[in-house]
C-alpha angles and dihedrals in degrees: 000000000000101000138059102253140166132026126266128188110211134180119228110238123231090278095050097257130142128201112240105220111260095242091052090046086057090054093052090045090053088058086057092249132139090189143041133232119237135176135163112273111254098224108029143030097269137089127245116219139173147099137276095325088058091054092043089056089050090049094051092047093053094041090062090076124069118262111270094014119141092240093051092049094047092049092047092051094045093048109024092032090054102046117115122198107226111201115222111227121216090270093054096256129141129197112231106216121231092251093055092044090049093052092051096038087238115172116157107334139042138199109219107199124194114228099177105253093030140002139236130227117212139173097252099240093050089049093053090053092047090048092048088053093044092049091051090052090049091050090052093046089048091050090051094050090049092050090049090055091045090051095051090046089052090055093046095250124142120259 
């Protein structure tokens, strides 16, 4: 596996730790890391986490802006400045800090959701609501794409 895929619902243990799925730990270890990077998502009550590909994505985003520009400095502060390095223990667990849990409204369970190059950590109820909204948007997009194809076929255009 070379992507963070699937969704897992996990309980925090008494020390506030979660177990990172084994396949995901292997991806992080392949980067040569014994930790993962985690920061509050900029636009939702969730956490973004991962290894070097998460960091590369942040680098690419920030590098779109000219050096010393206000936008670049704001993004760098919001992303690099908020990243926490979460050390993996020998059993593959990490401890979520209070500030991370507060941002994502996490109490005793999390949903960890693969996003390909990284993963997102949610409070499970908030993730279910987000997923329902995302699925509705995808259904509407699919319907729109189907309607476009049917319209072209009706007019005799190639699809």
